[in-house]
All heavy atoms as an XYZ file, in Angstrom:
981
protein
N      91.436     74.216    111.108
C      92.699     74.727    110.681
C      93.853     73.942    111.244
O      93.700     72.927    111.911
N      95.000     74.426    111.002
C      96.240     73.791    111.430
C      96.716     74.284    112.792
O      97.774     73.898    113.250
C      97.334     74.029    110.389
C      97.063     73.450    109.001
C      98.146     73.887    108.027
C      96.985     71.936    109.065
N      95.945     75.144    113.410
C      96.312     75.632    114.727
C      97.253     76.819    114.728
O      97.737     77.223    115.781
N      97.532     77.365    113.571
C      98.404     78.533    113.498
C      97.606     79.792    113.785
O      96.484     79.944    113.340
C      99.032     78.678    112.109
C      99.945     77.559    111.729
C      99.557     76.623    110.778
C     101.204     77.439    112.303
C     100.387     75.590    110.407
C     102.043     76.408    111.942
C     101.634     75.487    111.003
O     102.467     74.475    110.649
N      98.233     80.689    114.521
C      97.620     81.998    114.741
C      98.253     82.976    113.760
O      99.466     83.140    113.740
C      97.857     82.468    116.173
C      97.181     83.791    116.428
C      97.362     84.243    117.845
C      96.671     85.562    117.884
N      96.645     86.406    118.821
N      97.437     83.581    112.931
C      97.958     84.553    111.973
C      97.674     85.969    112.462
O      96.752     86.203    113.234
C      97.318     84.370    110.579
O      95.906     84.525    110.697
C      97.638     83.001    110.018
N      98.477     86.868    111.984
C      98.323     88.261    112.364
C      98.710     89.121    111.170
O      99.841     89.048    110.706
C      99.212     88.567    113.569
C      98.876     89.900    114.202
O      97.882     90.520    113.865
N      99.705     90.345    115.114
N      97.784     89.890    110.684
C      98.043     90.779    109.562
C      98.849     91.972    110.056
O      98.409     92.718    110.935
C      96.723     91.237    108.944
C      96.783     92.036    107.671
C      97.461     91.238    106.556
C      95.382     92.434    107.230
N     100.050     92.136    109.513
C     100.949     93.195    109.990
C     100.644     94.544    109.359
O     100.899     95.583    109.962
C     102.398     92.812    109.697
N     100.143     94.548    108.136
C      99.907     95.819    107.479
C      99.236     95.641    106.141
O      99.016     94.515    105.682
N      98.930     96.756    105.524
C      98.190     96.796    104.272
C      98.894     97.796    103.357
O      99.087     98.955    103.743
C      96.761     97.267    104.583
C      95.754     97.041    103.502
C      94.859     95.998    103.594
C      95.672     97.895    102.408
C      93.885     95.797    102.612
C      94.720     97.701    101.425
C      93.830     96.648    101.529
N      99.294     97.344    102.182
C      99.934     98.232    101.200
C      98.899     98.720    100.198
O      98.083     97.936     99.714
C     101.041     97.499    100.438
C     102.201     97.084    101.291
C     102.574     95.756    101.384
C     102.934     98.020    102.005
C     103.646     95.368    102.169
C     104.007     97.641    102.800
C     104.365     96.312    102.875
N      98.969    100.015     99.850
C      98.004    100.584     98.913
C      98.731    101.441     97.883
O      99.436    102.390     98.225
C      96.984    101.433     99.667
C      95.872    101.940     98.814
C      95.708    103.224     98.359
C      94.773    101.200     98.302
N      94.571    103.320     97.605
C      93.973    102.079     97.547
C      94.393     99.864     98.393
C      92.816    101.681     96.906
C      93.234     99.461     97.756
C      92.460    100.358     97.017
N      98.552    101.086     96.611
C      99.078    101.864     95.488
C      97.990    101.879     94.424
O      97.794    100.901     93.710
C     100.366    101.247     94.933
C     100.892    101.828     93.613
C     101.146    103.324     93.715
C     102.150    101.105     93.181
N      97.258    102.961     94.357
C      96.122    103.076     93.455
C      95.764    104.542     93.331
O      96.024    105.312     94.240
C      94.936    102.270     94.025
C      93.721    102.156     93.143
C      92.808    103.368     93.174
O      92.818    104.154     94.097
N      92.038    103.552     92.123
N      95.169    104.926     92.233
C      94.669    106.279     92.085
C      94.892    106.894     90.726
O      94.418    107.994     90.450
N      95.596    106.179     89.859
C      95.897    106.746     88.542
C      94.623    107.032     87.742
O      94.476    108.116     87.180
C      96.832    105.825     87.749
C      98.239    105.759     88.290
C      98.408    104.784     89.448
O      97.409    104.165     89.892
O      99.545    104.647     89.916
N      93.712    106.088     87.707
C      92.480    106.331     86.936
C      91.633    107.405     87.610
O      90.981    108.200     86.933
C      91.688    105.043     86.732
O      91.300    104.495     87.972
N      91.646    107.470     88.930
C      90.924    108.533     89.635
C      91.504    109.903     89.292
O      90.776    110.888     89.236
C      91.004    108.313     91.144
C      90.255    107.069     91.574
O      89.022    107.084     91.551
O      90.930    106.081     91.917
N      92.807    109.957     89.076
C      93.478    111.224     88.776
C      93.126    111.751     87.392
O      93.395    112.902     87.084
C      94.989    111.051     88.889
N      92.531    110.924     86.581
C      92.154    111.333     85.229
C      90.675    111.710     85.136
O      90.165    111.914     84.052
C      92.488    110.223     84.230
C      93.013    110.766     82.937
O      93.440    111.914     82.856
N      92.985    109.960     81.902
N      90.017    111.794     86.297
C      88.591    112.102     86.334
C      88.357    113.064     87.494
O      88.601    112.716     88.652
C      87.804    110.796     86.527
C      86.317    111.025     86.651
O      85.855    111.629     87.607
N      85.569    110.508     85.683
N      87.897    114.267     87.202
C      87.760    115.306     88.227
C      86.851    114.884     89.374
O      87.170    115.115     90.549
C      87.242    116.597     87.594
N      85.747    114.239     89.070
C      84.809    113.811     90.117
C      85.459    112.785     91.041
O      85.364    112.891     92.269
C      83.535    113.220     89.480
O      82.935    114.217     88.643
C      82.542    112.774     90.543
N      86.120    111.800     90.455
C      86.772    110.764     91.262
C      87.933    111.336     92.071
O      88.152    110.944     93.215
C      87.266    109.629     90.378
C      86.132    108.845     89.762
O      84.979    108.967     90.155
N      86.450    108.037     88.769
N      88.691    112.253     91.468
C      89.824    112.857     92.176
C      89.342    113.650     93.385
O      89.956    113.590     94.454
C      90.619    113.745     91.224
N      88.239    114.376     93.228
C      87.696    115.153     94.344
C      87.197    114.252     95.470
O      87.219    114.644     96.633
C      86.570    116.062     93.856
C      87.060    117.215     93.018
C      85.905    118.031     92.463
C      86.418    119.081     91.495
N      85.335    119.746     90.764
N      86.751    113.059     95.130
C      86.229    112.114     96.128
C      87.307    111.203     96.700
O      87.041    110.417     97.614
C      85.121    111.267     95.489
N      88.539    111.311     96.197
C      89.580    110.350     96.559
C      89.867    110.335     98.060
O      89.988    109.268     98.670
C      90.872    110.608     95.775
C      91.817    109.438     95.840
C      91.716    108.392     94.936
C      92.784    109.349     96.826
C      92.550    107.297     95.008
C      93.631    108.257     96.909
C      93.506    107.235     95.997
O      94.326    106.146     96.082
N      89.974    111.478     98.675
C      90.289    111.529    100.099
C      89.208    110.831    100.929
O      89.516    110.013    101.808
C      90.461    112.972    100.554
C      90.905    113.095    101.988
C      91.231    114.531    102.384
O      91.568    115.356    101.509
O      91.149    114.816    103.594
N      87.966    111.141    100.641
C      86.862    110.497    101.371
C      86.823    108.996    101.089
O      86.591    108.192    102.009
C      85.530    111.141    100.984
N      87.070    108.613     99.851
C      87.040    107.193     99.497
C      88.172    106.418    100.162
O      87.968    105.293    100.647
C      87.100    107.013     97.976
C      85.824    107.446     97.299
O      84.771    107.545     97.913
N      85.915    107.727     96.011
N      89.371    106.994    100.187
C      90.496    106.322    100.828
C      90.271    106.216    102.336
O      90.536    105.170    102.946
C      91.805    107.061    100.527
C      93.081    106.461    101.111
C      93.276    105.007    100.660
C      94.290    107.302    100.710
N      89.750    107.261    102.932
C      89.423    107.238    104.358
C      88.416    106.137    104.647
O      88.570    105.358    105.603
C      88.874    108.605    104.805
O      89.882    109.596    104.598
C      88.444    108.604    106.258
N      87.391    106.041    103.827
C      86.365    105.014    103.990
C      86.959    103.613    103.827
O      86.633    102.698    104.594
C      85.229    105.239    102.984
C      84.088    104.287    103.210
O      83.616    104.118    104.328
N      83.635    103.653    102.140
N      87.827    103.436    102.840
C      88.468    102.140    102.633
C      89.243    101.716    103.879
O      89.102    100.584    104.368
C      89.414    102.184    101.432
C      90.277    100.936    101.272
C      89.486     99.818    100.631
C      91.526    101.227    100.489
N      90.069    102.610    104.399
C      90.889    102.290    105.568
C      90.012    101.926    106.761
O      90.225    100.905    107.424
C      91.840    103.463    105.888
C      92.885    103.602    104.779
C      92.496    103.281    107.262
C      93.672    104.894    104.818
N      89.013    102.742    107.026
C      88.127    102.477    108.160
C      87.359    101.174    107.990
O      87.199    100.406    108.946
C      87.167    103.649    108.369
C      87.874    104.892    108.856
O      88.928    104.830    109.479
N      87.304    106.045    108.552
N      86.902    100.897    106.781
C      86.132     99.679    106.520
C      86.995     98.433    106.635
O      86.579     97.438    107.239
C      85.475     99.749    105.121
O      84.600    100.881    105.084
C      84.681     98.492    104.810
N      88.201     98.470    106.071
C      89.103     97.319    106.163
C      89.444     97.044    107.618
O      89.402     95.895    108.081
C      90.375     97.529    105.307
C      91.439     96.490    105.632
C      90.035     97.483    103.826
N      89.769     98.074    108.355
C      90.096     97.893    109.772
C      88.913     97.306    110.539
O      89.083     96.412    111.374
C      90.527     99.227    110.385
C      91.918     99.661    109.966
C      92.260    101.018    110.512
N      93.673    101.338    110.322
C      94.204    102.515    110.580
N      93.446    103.500    111.061
N      95.489    102.719    110.375
N      87.738     97.819    110.259
C      86.535     97.313    110.937
C      86.256     95.862    110.547
O      86.014     95.015    111.410
C      85.337     98.200    110.588
C      84.061     97.799    111.311
C      82.898     98.706    110.957
O      83.104     99.929    110.805
O      81.777     98.181    110.823
N      86.288     95.574    109.262
C      85.996     94.216    108.790
C      86.985     93.193    109.335
O      86.612     92.040    109.587
C      85.994     94.157    107.261
C      84.779     94.831    106.641
O      83.848     95.222    107.386
O      84.761     94.977    105.397
N      88.238     93.601    109.495
C      89.264     92.676    109.988
C      89.378     92.691    111.517
O      90.132     91.899    112.085
C      90.624     93.026    109.380
C      90.746     92.838    107.871
C      92.099     93.320    107.385
C      90.502     91.379    107.474
N      88.625     93.576    112.151
C      88.703     93.678    113.601
C      90.074     94.128    114.066
O      90.565     93.689    115.100
N      90.698     94.996    113.276
C      92.056     95.441    113.565
C      92.132     96.955    113.386
O      92.629     97.450    112.384
C      93.039     94.731    112.634
O      94.355     95.112    112.919
N      91.647     97.673    114.383
C      91.577     99.133    114.238
C      92.939     99.800    114.204
O      93.056    100.975    113.864
C      90.706     99.730    115.318
C      91.262     99.510    116.684
C      90.447    100.177    117.744
N      91.215    100.009    118.962
C      90.730     99.663    120.114
N      89.454     99.503    120.233
N      91.510     99.497    121.147
N      94.003     99.052    114.570
C      95.360     99.592    114.550
C      96.159     99.137    113.331
O      97.368     99.370    113.274
C      96.111     99.183    115.815
C      95.463     99.755    117.072
O      94.926    100.880    116.995
O      95.496     99.075    118.111
N      95.508     98.495    112.385
C      96.203     97.984    111.199
C      96.941     99.125    110.489
O      96.360    100.165    110.187
C      95.206     97.339    110.239
C      95.787     96.731    108.965
C      96.689     95.540    109.301
C      94.659     96.298    108.037
N      98.218     98.923    110.236
C      99.037     99.923    109.553
C      98.704     99.920    108.063
O      98.624     98.863    107.439
C     100.537     99.618    109.741
C     100.914     99.577    111.225
C     101.406    100.611    108.969
C     100.718    100.863    111.964
N      98.530    101.094    107.499
C      98.362    101.254    106.057
C      99.561    102.020    105.523
O      99.863    103.115    106.015
C      97.083    102.039    105.725
C      95.865    101.185    105.598
C      95.263    100.652    106.719
C      95.333    100.903    104.359
C      94.148     99.851    106.616
C      94.212    100.104    104.237
C      93.613     99.578    105.375
N     100.241    101.444    104.549
C     101.341    102.115    103.873
C     100.818    102.468    102.483
O     100.504    101.587    101.682
C     102.592    101.218    103.787
C     103.725    101.960    103.082
C     103.028    100.764    105.181
N     100.700    103.758    102.215
C     100.058    104.255    101.004
C     101.077    105.007    100.159
O     101.717    105.946    100.632
C      98.876    105.187    101.354
C      98.172    105.672    100.093
C      97.895    104.482    102.296
N     101.222    104.590     98.917
C     102.138    105.272     98.011
C     101.409    106.362     97.236
O     100.268    106.176     96.790
C     102.740    104.279     97.012
O     103.528    104.971     96.061
N     102.084    107.482     97.084
C     101.590    108.492     96.153
C     101.694    107.926     94.737
O     102.433    106.967     94.493
C     102.428    109.758     96.248
C     102.234    110.531     97.524
C     103.066    111.809     97.437
C     102.899    112.669     98.623
N     103.714    113.903     98.495
N     100.957    108.526     93.831
C     101.000    108.089     92.434
C     101.918    109.016     91.636
O     102.265    110.104     92.094
C      99.590    108.047     91.803
C      98.969    109.453     91.762
C      98.710    107.054     92.536
C      97.723    109.543     90.907
N     102.289    108.539     90.466
C     103.078    109.377     89.561
C     102.533    109.187     88.163
O     102.784    108.177     87.514
C     104.555    109.013     89.610
C     105.379    109.919     88.697
C     106.846    109.648     88.800
C     107.608    110.605     87.905
N     109.045    110.373     87.968
N     101.749    110.143     87.750
C     101.207    110.130     86.397
C     100.855    111.566     86.023
O      99.703    111.963     85.997
C      99.994    109.227     86.293
C      99.602    108.908     84.883
C     100.389    108.930     83.780
C      98.310    108.525     84.433
N      99.674    108.570     82.661
C      98.390    108.314     83.041
C      97.093    108.336     85.063
C      97.301    107.918     82.276
C      96.009    107.941     84.297
C      96.122    107.726     82.916
N     101.877    112.375     85.763
C     101.650    113.804     85.516
C     100.705    114.109     84.357
O     100.130    115.188     84.315
C     103.051    114.342     85.230
C     103.977    113.354     85.847
C     103.277    112.027     85.765
N     100.536    113.168     83.429
C      99.614    113.418     82.316
C      98.161    113.431     82.775
O      97.306    113.992     82.092
C      99.791    112.359     81.228
C     101.110    112.468     80.494
C     101.192    111.498     79.344
N     101.003    110.136     79.812
C     100.716    109.103     79.030
N     100.574    109.276     77.752
N     100.588    107.897     79.529
N      97.885    112.815     83.928
C      96.513    112.818     84.447
C      96.168    114.214     84.942
O      96.968    114.865     85.614
C      96.368    111.797     85.560
N      94.992    114.668     84.619
C      94.595    116.046     84.896
C      94.592    116.394     86.385
O      94.873    117.523     86.766
C      93.200    116.285     84.321
C      93.132    116.141     82.822
C      91.691    116.159     82.333
C      91.672    115.823     80.856
N      90.431    115.238     80.436
N      94.252    115.440     87.237
C      94.084    115.715     88.672
C      95.058    114.906     89.539
O      94.776    114.584     90.681
C      92.639    115.408     89.085
C      91.606    116.259     88.386
C      91.736    117.712     88.797
C      90.696    118.575     88.106
N      90.814    119.981     88.500
N      96.223    114.618     88.985
C      97.202    113.797     89.713
C      97.667    114.478     90.995
O      97.803    113.842     92.036
C      98.311    113.410     88.732
C      99.737    113.638     89.105
C     100.467    112.647     89.758
C     100.403    114.807     88.758
C     101.807    112.827     90.047
C     101.730    114.992     89.049
C     102.431    114.000     89.696
O     103.747    114.176     89.989
N      97.858    115.785     90.979
C      98.293    116.503     92.183
C      97.206    116.464     93.262
O      97.520    116.355     94.456
C      98.646    117.948     91.839
N      95.948    116.515     92.873
C      94.846    116.458     93.830
C      94.789    115.089     94.511
O      94.589    114.994     95.730
C      93.512    116.761     93.134
C      92.256    116.680     94.009
C      92.363    117.605     95.216
C      91.022    117.001     93.172
N      94.992    114.022     93.755
C      95.002    112.679     94.342
C      96.165    112.563     95.335
O      95.993    112.061     96.453
C      95.062    111.590     93.254
C      95.357    110.220     93.854
C      93.753    111.551     92.472
N      97.345    113.035     94.958
C      98.480    112.968     95.872
C      98.267    113.826     97.116
O      98.654    113.432     98.217
C      99.778    113.346     95.165
C     100.350    112.199     94.372
O     100.004    111.037     94.596
N     101.227    112.508     93.447
N      97.633    114.972     96.964
C      97.320    115.796     98.134
C      96.317    115.080     99.033
O      96.424    115.131    100.259
C      96.779    117.167     97.718
C      96.562    118.103     98.893
C      97.844    118.353     99.679
O      98.834    118.817     99.126
N      97.835    118.059    100.968
N      95.373    114.395     98.432
C      94.400    113.614     99.207
C      95.091    112.521    100.004
O      94.765    112.281    101.173
C      93.352    112.994     98.275
O      92.601    113.991     97.639
N      96.064    111.853     99.376
C      96.834    110.813    100.061
C      97.590    111.427    101.242
O      97.592    110.879    102.354
C      97.781    110.104     99.075
C      96.965    109.266     98.081
C      98.803    109.233     99.806
C      97.750    108.750     96.889
N      98.226    112.569    101.024
C      98.929    113.271    102.103
C      97.974    113.620    103.245
O      98.301    113.438    104.425
C      99.570    114.571    101.579
C     100.854    114.367    100.853
C     102.018    114.073    101.788
O     102.003    114.460    102.971
O     102.958    113.427    101.316
N      96.809    114.133    102.905
C      95.823    114.528    103.921
C      95.400    113.336    104.769
O      95.296    113.446    105.993
C      94.599    115.168    103.263
C      94.915    116.496    102.614
O      95.967    117.092    102.838
N      94.002    116.954    101.766
N      95.144    112.210    104.119
C      94.744    111.007    104.855
C      95.871    110.569    105.788
O      95.633    110.184    106.934
C      94.326    109.878    103.882
C      94.145    108.558    104.608
C      93.044    110.266    103.150
N      97.103    110.643    105.301
C      98.244    110.283    106.134
C      98.387    111.162    107.371
O      98.858    110.714    108.412
N      97.981    112.410    107.261
C      98.055    113.336    108.390
C      96.872    113.172    109.346
O      97.004    113.407    110.543
C      98.100    114.776    107.892
C      99.401    115.133    107.204
C      99.351    116.527    106.611
C     100.640    116.820    105.842
N     100.527    118.078    105.084
N      95.723    112.775    108.813
C      94.494    112.713    109.615
C      94.287    111.388    110.332
O      93.669    111.357    111.394
C      93.274    112.961    108.720
C      93.150    114.367    108.204
C      91.930    114.492    107.316
C      91.828    115.871    106.702
N      90.701    115.963    105.771
N      94.751    110.301    109.760
C      94.444    108.982    110.315
C      95.701    108.357    110.894
O      96.699    108.184    110.185
C      93.824    108.050    109.243
C      92.556    108.661    108.658
C      93.541    106.680    109.844
C      91.918    107.811    107.565
N      95.636    108.012    112.145
C      96.768    107.377    112.809
C      97.041    106.015    112.168
O      96.118    105.285    111.791
C      96.457    107.196    114.294
C      97.659    106.804    115.106
C      97.392    106.859    116.588
O      96.535    107.648    117.022
O      98.046    106.093    117.311
N      98.331    105.706    112.045
C      98.709    104.411    111.489
C      98.719    104.360    109.974
O      98.788    103.293    109.388
N      98.638    105.524    109.336
C      98.748    105.600    107.878
C     100.075    106.290    107.565
O     100.343    107.393    108.039
C      97.580    106.391    107.243
C      97.787    106.552    105.741
C      96.255    105.696    107.535
N     100.898    105.608    106.766
C     102.204    106.126    106.384
C     102.192    106.365    104.886
O     101.778    105.493    104.117
C     103.321    105.123    106.741
C     104.683    105.683    106.389
C     103.249    104.743    108.205
N     102.642    107.515    104.444
C     102.653    107.877    103.031
C     104.065    107.730    102.475
O     105.035    108.190    103.090
C     102.138    109.319    102.821
C     102.231    109.722    101.353
C     100.705    109.435    103.331
N     104.165    107.104    101.313
C     105.441    106.862    100.657
C     105.514    107.700     99.385
O     104.560    107.755     98.599
C     105.598    105.357    100.315
C     106.863    105.096     99.535
C     105.567    104.531    101.591
N     106.639    108.327     99.175
C     106.882    109.174     98.001
C     107.206    108.314     96.775
O     107.854    107.277     96.887
C     108.036    110.127     98.295
C     108.274    111.180     97.247
C     107.049    112.045     96.997
O     106.541    112.675     97.931
O     106.608    112.074     95.832
N     106.760    108.773     95.613
C     107.056    108.065     94.363
C     107.538    109.003     93.256
O     107.753    108.571     92.127
C     105.810    107.314     93.864
O     104.799    108.235     93.500
N     107.734    110.278     93.578
C     108.029    111.260     92.543
C     109.348    111.008     91.813
O     109.513    111.450     90.675
C     108.031    112.677     93.131
O     109.030    112.794     94.124
N     110.274    110.296     92.430
C     111.564    110.025     91.790
C     111.579    108.718     90.998
O     112.581    108.391     90.364
C     112.673    109.987     92.839
C     112.476    108.866     93.845
O     111.315    108.633     94.266
O     113.458    108.215     94.217
N     110.485    107.978     91.006
C     110.438    106.691     90.309
C     110.198    106.892     88.820
O     109.675    107.916     88.391
C     109.371    105.804     90.937
C     109.577    105.525     92.435
C     108.454    104.667     92.976
C     110.927    104.887     92.698
N     110.577    105.891     88.040
C     110.567    106.007     86.578
C     109.438    105.163     85.984
O     109.387    103.956     86.208
C     111.922    105.542     85.994
C     111.918    105.620     84.478
C     113.063    106.359     86.580
N     108.564    105.793     85.220
C     107.511    105.033     84.549
C     108.058    104.248     83.355
O     109.083    104.618     82.771
C     106.524    106.095     84.075
C     107.033    107.403     84.537
C     108.417    107.223     85.039
N     107.377    103.194     83.003
C     107.730    102.421     81.809
C     107.595    103.338     80.597
O     106.597    104.039     80.443
C     106.784    101.214     81.633
C     106.948    100.239     82.786
C     107.043    100.511     80.304
C     105.920     99.137     82.802
N     108.583    103.344     79.752
C     108.506    104.140     78.527
C     108.500    105.631     78.772
O     108.229    106.404     77.868
N     108.746    106.065     79.988
C     108.856    107.479     80.285
C     107.553    108.225     80.451
O     107.557    109.386     80.812
N     106.400    107.614     80.228
C     105.172    108.375     80.361
C     103.972    107.575     80.797
O     102.921    108.117     81.049
N     104.117    106.283     80.901
C     103.012    105.426     81.304
C     102.763    105.592     82.794
O     103.575    106.133     83.536
C     103.364    103.963     80.979
C     102.170    103.046     81.043
O     101.042    103.529     81.232
O     102.364    101.825     80.900
N     101.619    105.098     83.260
C     101.299    105.189     84.680
C     101.791    103.982     85.472
O     101.482    103.847     86.654
C      99.795    105.384     84.874
C      98.970    104.259     84.292
O      99.409    103.659     83.302
O      97.886    104.001     84.823
N     102.571    103.107     84.868
C     103.158    101.954     85.555
C     104.667    102.148     85.657
O     105.304    102.611     84.720
C     102.832    100.663     84.806
C     101.381    100.368     84.788
N     100.553    100.751     83.749
C     100.586     99.743     85.689
C      99.320    100.367     84.011
N      99.309     99.763     85.183
N     105.238    101.762     86.794
C     106.670    101.938     87.022
C     107.484    100.841     86.354
O     107.014     99.717     86.191
C     106.971    101.951     88.520
C     106.328    103.090     89.256
C     105.448    102.851     90.292
C     106.612    104.400     88.908
C     104.857    103.906     90.976
C     106.023    105.458     89.576
C     105.149    105.204     90.612
N     108.729    101.176     86.016
C     109.631    100.149     85.481
C     110.058     99.216     86.618
O     109.773     99.460     87.795
C     110.825    100.778     84.753
C     111.809    101.506     85.653
O     111.738    101.377     86.894
O     112.682    102.204     85.106
N     110.745     98.126     86.273
C     111.099     97.105     87.245
C     111.941     97.615     88.398
O     111.690     97.309     89.567
N     112.959     98.403     88.089
C     113.829     98.937     89.139
C     113.054     99.835     90.095
O     113.239     99.787     91.313
C     115.001     99.704     88.517
C     115.996    100.205     89.536
C     117.184    100.912     88.893
O     117.500    100.644     87.721
O     117.785    101.747     89.593
N     112.159    100.640     89.529
C     111.361    101.531     90.361
C     110.388    100.753     91.243
O     110.157    101.115     92.402
C     110.598    102.531     89.494
O     111.502    103.429     88.877
N     109.816     99.672     90.707
C     108.932     98.840     91.525
C     109.680     98.237     92.709
O     109.150     98.170     93.825
C     108.311     97.727     90.681
C     107.166     98.151     89.776
C     106.745     96.998     88.874
C     105.982     98.640     90.595
N     110.915     97.813     92.474
C     111.723     97.275     93.565
C     111.989     98.341     94.620
O     111.897     98.085     95.826
C     113.029     96.699     93.037
C     112.900     95.411     92.219
C     114.242     95.046     91.590
C     112.372     94.274     93.071
N     112.323     99.553     94.180
C     112.562    100.655     95.122
C     111.295    100.948     95.933
O     111.358    101.152     97.150
C     112.983    101.922     94.375
C     114.396    101.911     93.863
C     114.696    103.222     93.153
C     116.064    103.185     92.505
N     116.318    104.423     91.737
N     110.172    100.995     95.245
C     108.911    101.291     95.929
C     108.577    100.194     96.936
O     108.183    100.486     98.074
C     107.778    101.460     94.920
C     106.424    101.839     95.500
C     106.496    103.166     96.250
C     105.381    101.903     94.398
N     108.759     98.948     96.550
C     108.505     97.844     97.470
C     109.392     97.905     98.690
O     108.950     97.658     99.824
N     110.647     98.266     98.479
C     111.586     98.404     99.595
C     111.159     99.537    100.524
O     111.182     99.399    101.750
C     112.991     98.656     99.060
C     114.059     98.639    100.121
C     115.447     98.768     99.513
O     115.931     97.775     98.929
O     116.021     99.870     99.602
N     110.753    100.650     99.955
C     110.297    101.782    100.769
C     109.061    101.409    101.585
O     108.972    101.722    102.774
C     109.930    102.971     99.870
C     111.092    103.663     99.276
C     110.662    104.756     98.332
N     111.824    105.231     97.610
C     111.768    106.048     96.583
N     110.606    106.522     96.156
N     112.866    106.429     95.973
N     108.117    100.777    100.914
C     106.872    100.432    101.595
C     107.135     99.409    102.704
O     106.614     99.528    103.813
C     105.837     99.942    100.592
C     105.388    101.045     99.639
S     104.209    100.506     98.388
C     102.671    100.776     99.280
N     107.963     98.414    102.405
C     108.297     97.410    103.402
C     109.023     98.003    104.593
O     108.748     97.656    105.750
N     109.953     98.899    104.324
C     110.700     99.560    105.401
C     109.759    100.371    106.272
O     109.861    100.341    107.510
C     111.810    100.457    104.812
O     112.711     99.624    104.067
C     112.574    101.184    105.902
N     108.832    101.077    105.656
C     107.857    101.857    106.438
C     107.038    100.947    107.341
O     106.809    101.267    108.509
C     106.922    102.634    105.507
S     107.681    104.076    104.772
N     106.622     99.810    106.816
C     105.837     98.884    107.628
C     106.671     98.358    108.795
O     106.210     98.326    109.936
C     105.320     97.724    106.779
C     104.494     96.688    107.538
C     103.245     97.313    108.131
C     104.133     95.535    106.626
N     107.905     97.980    108.514
C     108.766     97.441    109.569
C     108.985     98.443    110.697
O     109.004     98.085    111.874
C     110.116     97.024    108.998
C     110.131     95.722    108.225
C     111.493     95.515    107.570
C     109.790     94.544    109.124
N     109.180     99.706    110.347
C     109.490    100.710    111.357
C     108.255    101.364    111.973
O     108.372    102.118    112.931
C     110.428    101.773    110.786
C     111.824    101.233    110.632
C     112.304    100.834    109.390
C     112.650    101.081    111.739
C     113.579    100.303    109.254
C     113.928    100.552    111.615
C     114.383    100.171    110.367
O     115.643     99.648    110.240
N     107.088    101.045    111.445
C     105.849    101.594    111.985
C     105.127    100.565    112.844
O     104.466    100.911    113.810
C     104.915    102.059    110.848
O     105.631    102.985    110.026
C     103.681    102.745    111.380
N     105.247     99.300    112.481
C     104.531     98.233    113.175
C     105.161     97.927    114.515
O     106.377     98.018    114.672
C     104.556     96.948    112.339
O     103.876     97.134    111.136
N     104.325     97.501    115.461
C     104.897     96.993    116.709
C     105.644     95.689    116.425
O     105.430     95.061    115.389
C     103.667     96.747    117.583
C     102.499     96.759    116.674
C     102.893     97.473    115.424
N     106.506     95.302    117.322
C     107.247     94.057    117.122
C     106.279     92.880    117.149
O     105.191     92.976    117.723
C     108.292     93.879    118.218
O     107.661     93.560    119.436
N     106.628     91.748    116.519
C     105.740     90.583    116.536
C     105.352     90.168    117.953
O     104.229     89.764    118.201
C     106.573     89.503    115.841
C     107.513     90.252    114.974
C     107.816     91.525    115.728
N     106.257     90.307    118.887
C     105.967     89.945    120.278
C     104.854     90.863    120.835
O     103.931     90.399    121.489
C     107.234     90.061    121.108
C     107.101     89.593    122.522
C     108.409     89.571    123.298
N     109.361     90.596    122.917
C     110.533     90.340    122.292
N     110.873     89.137    121.980
N     111.330     91.331    121.975
N     104.922     92.160    120.523
C     103.904     93.098    120.999
C     102.562     92.849    120.342
O     101.521     93.072    120.948
C     104.336     94.539    120.741
C     105.527     94.964    121.567
O     105.779     94.335    122.620
O     106.232     95.901    121.149
N     102.555     92.395    119.084
C     101.308     92.160    118.375
C     100.531     91.000    118.965
O      99.328     90.897    118.778
C     101.567     91.882    116.895
C     101.795     93.141    116.106
C     102.016     92.793    114.692
N     103.462     92.624    114.580
C     104.119     92.430    113.479
N     103.509     92.340    112.351
N     105.410     92.312    113.458
N     101.185     90.084    119.656
C     100.503     88.923    120.206
C      99.794     89.242    121.512
O      99.025     88.455    122.005
C     101.527     87.782    120.433
C     102.051     87.256    119.121
C     103.139     86.202    119.326
O     103.493     85.883    120.448
N     103.646     85.678    118.240
N     100.058     90.389    122.079
C      99.444     90.755    123.366
C      97.994     91.124    123.184
O      97.548     91.562    122.188
C     100.213     91.924    123.995
C     101.590     91.513    124.431
C     102.302     92.692    125.059
C     103.690     92.272    125.500
N     104.437     93.369    126.052
C-alpha cells in the first residue's frame, strides 16, 4: 500500500421498503438488522463502529410501521446505533418508495450530522 492508515468512521443504512411489503420479512427485520450490525462490526474488527440507520417511508407497504419499530428497537438496544427520522421527507411522485432530490439531501445531511456528533474525534479514533 501507500502507507496510509484508514479508519472507517461509520456505516449508513437505509433499507427496508421491500421487507415492509412482506409480513415474514418485516417480522424478521429487527433480528436481521441486529445480525447485520454485529456481523459487520465483527468482520471489520470494529466493535464500536457507529451505525446511522434511517427509518423508511412507504405507507403503502403493509408492514412499514413494523419495520420502523424494528429500527427504533435496534437503536435502543445496541450501543452506537443512531436512528434518523424520515417521516417528513417527500417521495418521488408522492407515493413511490424513493425520496425526491431535496429529501435525499436532507436525509444525507441528517445522517452525516448524526455521525459527526456520535463519533469520537479523529484524534481519539487513532488511539
